[in-house]
matplotlib code that plots the C-alpha trace (Angstrom):
import matplotlib.pyplot as plt

x = [0.1, 1.3, 2.2, -0.4, -0.5, -1.4, -4.1, -4.2, -6.3, -4.3, -5.6, -2.8, -3.0, -2.0, 0.8, 1.1, 4.8, 4.0, 2.2, 4.8, 7.3, 5.1, 4.8, 8.6, 9.3, 7.3, 7.7, 9.0, 5.5, 4.1, 4.5, 3.6, 2.3, 0.1, -0.6, -3.3, -3.4, -6.6, -6.8, -7.8, -6.3, -3.2, -0.4, 0.0, 2.6, 2.3, 5.2, 7.3, 6.1, 6.6, 10.1, 10.8, 9.6, 10.7, 9.7, 6.1, 3.9, 2.2, -0.7, -3.5, -7.0, -9.1, -12.1, -15.5, -18.0, -18.3, -17.3, -13.7, -12.8, -14.2, -12.6, -9.2, -9.9, -10.4, -7.4, -5.4, -7.0, -6.3, -2.7, -2.3, -1.0, -1.2, -3.5, -3.9, -5.2, -4.9, -7.0, -5.8, -5.7, -3.0, -4.7, -4.4, -1.2, -0.1, 2.2, 4.6, 5.3, 3.2, 0.1, 0.9, 2.2, -1.3, -3.4, -1.4, -1.9, -5.6, -6.1, -4.9, -8.1, -10.7, -11.5, -11.5, -9.7, -10.1, -12.8, -16.3, -18.5, -22.1, -22.8, -19.8, -16.1, -14.2, -11.5, -8.7, -7.6, -9.4, -7.3, -8.8, -8.2, -8.4, -10.6, -13.3, -13.0, -13.7, -16.7, -18.6, -19.5, -16.7, -18.9, -16.9, -19.1, -21.1, -24.7, -26.3, -26.6, -24.8, -23.7, -20.2, -17.6, -17.2, -20.9, -22.2, -18.8, -18.9, -22.6, -21.4, -18.3, -19.6, -22.1, -19.6, -16.7, -15.9, -15.0, -13.0, -12.6, -9.3, -10.5, -11.2, -7.6, -6.8, -5.6, -7.2, -7.3, -5.1, -2.8, -2.1, -3.3, -4.9, -7.3, -7.1, -10.3, -10.5, -6.8, -7.9, -10.9, -8.5, -5.8, -8.4, -9.9, -6.6, -6.1, -9.3, -8.5, -11.7, -10.8, -14.2, -14.9, -11.5, -11.7, -9.2, -7.0, -4.4, -3.9, -3.9, -1.3, 0.8, 0.5, 1.5, 4.8, 5.8, 5.1, 8.1, 10.0, 13.3, 12.9, 11.4, 12.1, 10.2, 8.7, 9.7, 6.3, 4.4, 6.9, 5.8, 2.3, 2.8, 4.0, 1.3, -1.1, 0.4, 0.4, -3.6, -4.5, -2.1, -1.0, 2.5, 2.8, 3.8, 7.0, 8.1, 9.1, 10.6, 8.4, 5.6]
y = [0.0, 3.4, 5.8, 8.2, 12.2, 14.0, 16.7, 19.2, 22.6, 25.3, 28.9, 31.1, 33.0, 30.2, 28.1, 24.2, 23.4, 20.1, 19.2, 20.3, 18.2, 15.0, 15.2, 15.9, 13.0, 10.6, 12.1, 8.7, 7.3, 9.8, 10.5, 14.4, 16.4, 19.0, 22.2, 24.2, 27.5, 29.8, 33.4, 33.4, 36.6, 38.4, 38.0, 35.2, 32.5, 31.0, 32.3, 31.2, 27.8, 27.4, 28.6, 26.5, 23.2, 22.9, 19.0, 20.0, 21.4, 24.6, 25.8, 28.6, 28.5, 31.3, 31.8, 32.4, 31.8, 30.0, 26.8, 27.3, 23.9, 22.3, 24.8, 23.8, 20.2, 20.2, 22.4, 19.6, 16.9, 18.8, 18.9, 15.3, 12.6, 9.5, 6.8, 7.0, 9.9, 10.7, 13.6, 14.7, 17.6, 19.7, 18.4, 14.7, 13.2, 9.6, 7.7, 5.8, 4.1, 1.1, 3.3, 4.3, 0.5, -0.9, 1.7, 0.7, -2.9, -2.3, -0.4, -3.6, -5.1, -2.0, 0.7, 3.3, 3.6, 6.3, 7.5, 7.4, 10.1, 9.5, 8.9, 11.2, 9.9, 12.6, 14.2, 14.3, 11.2, 9.3, 7.3, 6.2, 5.6, 8.3, 6.0, 5.7, 9.7, 10.2, 7.9, 10.4, 13.8, 15.4, 17.4, 18.3, 21.3, 21.5, 20.4, 22.4, 21.8, 18.6, 17.9, 19.2, 18.9, 15.6, 14.7, 14.0, 12.7, 10.2, 9.2, 8.6, 6.9, 4.6, 3.6, 2.7, 1.2, -1.0, 0.8, 0.0, 2.5, 2.8, 1.2, -1.9, -2.2, -1.8, 1.6, 3.5, 7.2, 8.2, 5.4, 5.2, 8.3, 11.7, 14.0, 17.5, 18.8, 22.0, 23.4, 25.6, 26.9, 27.7, 29.5, 31.7, 32.7, 34.1, 35.6, 37.4, 38.1, 36.4, 33.5, 32.9, 29.7, 27.6, 24.0, 21.1, 24.0, 21.7, 19.7, 23.0, 24.4, 21.4, 21.4, 25.2, 24.6, 21.5, 23.5, 25.6, 22.6, 23.3, 20.3, 22.3, 25.9, 28.6, 31.8, 34.5, 36.1, 32.6, 32.0, 35.4, 34.3, 31.0, 33.4, 35.5, 32.7, 31.6, 35.4, 35.5, 31.9, 31.4, 33.6, 32.9, 33.4, 37.2, 35.8, 33.5, 36.2, 39.6, 41.1, 41.0]
z = [0.0, -0.7, 2.0, 2.6, 1.8, 5.0, 4.7, 7.7, 7.2, 9.3, 10.4, 9.4, 12.7, 15.1, 15.6, 16.7, 17.4, 18.7, 15.7, 13.5, 15.5, 15.4, 11.5, 11.2, 13.8, 11.8, 8.2, 6.8, 7.4, 4.9, 1.4, 1.2, 4.0, 3.2, 5.3, 3.7, 5.5, 5.6, 6.5, 10.1, 12.2, 12.8, 12.7, 10.2, 10.9, 7.3, 5.9, 9.3, 9.1, 5.2, 5.5, 8.7, 7.1, 3.6, 3.8, 4.1, 1.2, 2.3, 0.4, 0.7, 0.8, -0.1, 2.0, -0.1, 2.5, 5.9, 4.8, 5.3, 6.4, 3.2, 0.8, 2.5, 2.3, -1.3, -1.9, -0.4, -2.3, -5.3, -4.8, -3.4, -5.6, -3.3, -3.4, 0.2, 2.3, 5.8, 7.3, 10.6, 13.0, 15.1, 18.3, 17.7, 19.0, 18.7, 21.0, 18.7, 15.5, 16.6, 16.4, 12.7, 11.9, 13.4, 11.3, 8.3, 8.9, 9.5, 6.2, 4.4, 5.7, 6.0, 3.7, 6.7, 9.6, 12.2, 15.0, 14.8, 16.6, 16.4, 12.7, 11.7, 11.0, 12.9, 10.5, 13.7, 12.3, 9.6, 6.8, 3.6, -0.2, -2.9, -4.8, -1.8, -1.5, -5.4, -5.1, -2.7, -3.4, -1.6, 0.5, 3.9, 4.8, 8.2, 7.8, 10.7, 14.5, 15.6, 11.9, 11.8, 9.3, 7.3, 8.2, 4.4, 3.4, 6.4, 5.6, 1.9, 2.6, 5.3, 2.9, 0.2, 2.6, 5.6, 8.6, 11.7, 14.9, 16.6, 19.8, 18.0, 17.0, 20.7, 20.3, 23.1, 23.9, 26.9, 26.2, 22.3, 21.4, 22.4, 21.0, 22.6, 21.3, 23.1, 22.1, 19.1, 21.2, 23.9, 21.8, 20.0, 23.5, 24.6, 21.4, 22.0, 25.8, 26.7, 29.2, 30.7, 29.0, 28.9, 28.8, 30.1, 31.8, 33.5, 30.1, 28.3, 30.4, 30.1, 26.5, 26.4, 28.2, 26.2, 23.0, 23.6, 22.6, 21.0, 18.7, 15.9, 15.0, 17.0, 16.3, 18.9, 18.4, 19.1, 22.0, 23.7, 23.1, 25.3, 28.1, 27.7, 28.0, 31.5, 32.5, 31.8, 33.3, 36.2, 39.3, 38.6, 34.9, 35.0, 36.9, 34.3, 31.7, 32.3, 29.6, 32.4]

ax = plt.figure().add_subplot(projection="3d")
ax.plot(x, y, z, "-o")
ax.set_aspect("equal")
plt.show()
């Protein structure tokens, strides 16, 4: 089986250093890695990330309407040349090579491997074939309340192909993988200086500290943002950096 192309949609105004590290660390498992940026707030980290990671293919998706995710996914698919596709998100982390090897083995038996949320295949981690994707309407848009991105695609894909959930492979959240679904929400609340509704705060603060890893190039502006996050969210944060 051909190695998958990775497709990730990326808001230009945010950085995810641990995602960049993970994609670089396991780069040999993938054919191409597509980061499809869409305009989302200032400052933009698109140029910094593109220059820092020549091993990734950085694309840009213009936003014509509220369906930003669908547009960005389609840009990635149009540029991808692999027969195998892995949709994932910046807030999904796997533990080791064993995770990816078991997913690859499962793809030899099932058409779709990933996570099912209700009747939706969750795009935080979803691997399937280009052939199956092309047999759907390639509609990745939101379809209303409780029908998030990938809703129609999921319904069509599950009618066409066989599916197995990660947990059925013995891959469990908190042991083999972790989906930090509140990550982008929290980052945007900090940017808006509105921290009245933050989720999984202990995990976020740990993530925030780990994200300053020296294992990937770091933007000085984003590093300052991580200290600013601690300044806002903790009583001791202002003592961690002389800027405060």
